[in-house]
C-alpha positions in Angstrom: 0.0 0.0 0.0 2.8 2.4 0.9 4.6 1.6 -2.4 1.4 2.3 -4.3 1.1 5.8 -2.6 4.7 6.5 -3.4 4.2 5.4 -7.0 1.1 7.7 -7.3 3.1 10.6 -5.9 5.9 10.0 -8.3 3.5 9.6 -11.2 1.8 12.9 -10.2 5.2 14.7 -10.1 6.3 13.4 -13.5 2.9 14.2 -15.0 2.9 17.7 -13.6 6.5 18.3 -14.8 5.6 16.9 -18.3 2.6 19.2 -18.6 4.4 22.4 -17.4 7.6 22.1 -19.3 6.1 22.6 -22.8 4.1 25.6 -21.5 7.4 27.2 -20.2 9.1 26.6 -23.6 6.2 28.1 -25.6 6.5 31.3 -23.6 10.1 31.8 -24.5 10.8 30.1 -27.8 9.2 32.8 -29.9 11.1 35.7 -28.4 14.4 36.4 -30.3 17.1 39.1 -30.2 17.9 40.9 -33.4 20.1 43.8 -34.4 18.4 46.8 -36.1 19.8 47.5 -39.5 17.5 50.3 -40.4 14.0 51.8 -40.0 12.2 51.4 -43.3 9.1 53.4 -42.2 6.7 53.8 -39.4 5.7 50.1 -39.2 8.6 48.2 -40.7 12.2 47.6 -39.7 15.2 45.9 -41.4 16.9 43.6 -38.9 19.7 41.0 -38.7 17.7 37.9 -37.5 19.5 34.5 -37.2 22.4 35.8 -39.3 20.4 37.1 -42.2 18.7 40.4 -43.2 14.9 40.3 -42.7 12.1 42.8 -42.7 9.8 42.8 -39.6 6.4 44.4 -39.8 5.1 45.7 -36.5 1.9 43.8 -35.5 -1.0 46.1 -34.9 0.5 49.1 -36.7 -0.3 50.5 -40.1 1.6 53.8 -40.5 1.0 56.1 -43.5 3.4 55.5 -46.4 6.4 57.9 -46.5 6.8 57.6 -50.3 4.2 57.9 -53.1 3.1 54.4 -54.0 -0.1 52.5 -54.7 -1.0 52.1 -50.9 -0.3 55.9 -50.3 -2.7 56.7 -53.2 -5.3 54.4 -51.9 -4.9 55.9 -48.4 -5.3 59.4 -49.8 -8.4 58.4 -51.7 -10.0 56.6 -48.7 -9.2 59.4 -46.2 -9.9 62.4 -48.4 -6.3 63.7 -47.9 -4.0 64.5 -50.8 -1.0 62.3 -51.5 1.4 65.0 -50.3 -0.3 65.1 -46.9 -0.3 61.3 -46.6 3.4 61.0 -47.4 4.2 63.9 -45.0 2.5 62.0 -42.2 4.4 58.9 -43.2 7.7 60.8 -42.8 6.6 61.9 -39.4 5.8 58.2 -38.5 9.2 57.1 -39.8 11.1 59.8 -37.9 9.2 58.9 -34.7 10.4 55.3 -35.0 13.9 56.5 -36.0 14.1 58.5 -32.8 13.4 55.4 -30.8 15.6 53.0 -32.7 19.1 53.4 -34.2 21.0 51.0 -36.5 23.0 48.6 -34.2 20.4 48.6 -31.4 19.5 45.2 -30.1 15.8 44.6 -29.9 13.7 41.6 -28.8 11.1 40.4 -31.2 8.1 38.3 -30.1 6.3 36.4 -32.7 2.6 35.5 -32.5 0.2 33.2 -34.2 1.1 34.3 -37.8 4.9 34.5 -38.2 5.0 36.0 -41.7 2.7 38.2 -43.9 1.9 37.6 -47.5 5.0 39.5 -48.6 7.3 37.3 -46.5 8.0 39.8 -43.8 8.3 38.7 -40.2 5.4 39.9 -38.1 6.3 40.8 -34.5 6.0 42.7 -31.4 9.3 44.6 -31.1 10.8 45.5 -27.7 13.1 48.5 -27.5 16.5 48.3 -25.7 14.8 49.8 -22.6 12.2 47.0 -22.6 9.3 49.0 -23.8 7.2 47.6 -26.6 7.6 49.6 -29.8 4.2 48.6 -31.1 2.5 50.0 -27.9 4.6 53.1 -28.0 3.3 53.9 -31.5 -0.3 53.2 -30.4 0.3 55.6 -27.5 1.7 58.5 -29.6 -1.4 60.6 -28.9 -0.5 60.6 -25.2 2.9 62.2 -26.1 1.2 64.9 -28.1 2.7 63.8 -31.4 -0.4 62.3 -33.1 -2.1 58.9 -32.9 -1.3 55.4 -34.0 -3.7 53.5 -36.3 -4.3 50.0 -35.0 -5.3 47.8 -37.9 -4.6 44.2 -36.8 -3.3 42.3 -33.9 -3.3 38.7 -33.2 -3.9 36.9 -29.9 -2.5 36.5 -27.3 -1.0 39.9 -27.2 -3.9 41.8 -28.7 -4.9 42.7 -25.1 -2.2 45.4 -25.2 -3.8 47.3 -28.0 -7.3 46.9 -26.6 -6.4 49.2 -23.6 -3.4 51.1 -24.8 -5.4 54.0 -26.3 -9.2 54.0 -26.1 -9.4 56.9 -28.6 -8.2 55.0 -31.7 -9.8 56.0 -35.0 -11.8 53.7 -37.2 -9.7 51.5 -39.4 -8.8 53.3 -42.6 -8.6 56.7 -40.9 -5.2 58.4 -41.4 -4.4 60.3 -38.2 -0.7 59.9 -37.6 
């Protein structure tokens, strides 16, 4: 009887360890360090990730384009702003991110449910060298008096950050940077 109780306890300990180890690994395996190579625009970075150059698109952020292109023209038409205004706002967004990140900075990137977009870019939550999340900083721009971020998409489980970061976000498609 005593052996049976010891065996049950041992089995419980092994079972508990087996169930918790994968959960601990999931929490850390999708967070990686990377070196910033450049800021492309207000929602995309070039990084050195696992020894190669990659683009990372910030989850939850859709900054205006900083150069005239098809998306900038569509944004202008949808918002009622002219192309020059859209690209000017895009340059403000790009400069905002450039003030937070410099080439050579080490950032942490947390991946989520979808690892890449249809263009092959990595999708991530980027943590600045000081530990703050870049994605959240952009969403909170209005609080700093510089404008407002435009949250377009975020994936679970970290979408909770964007649901409370700024309750005054515009409707999707609104250009307010």
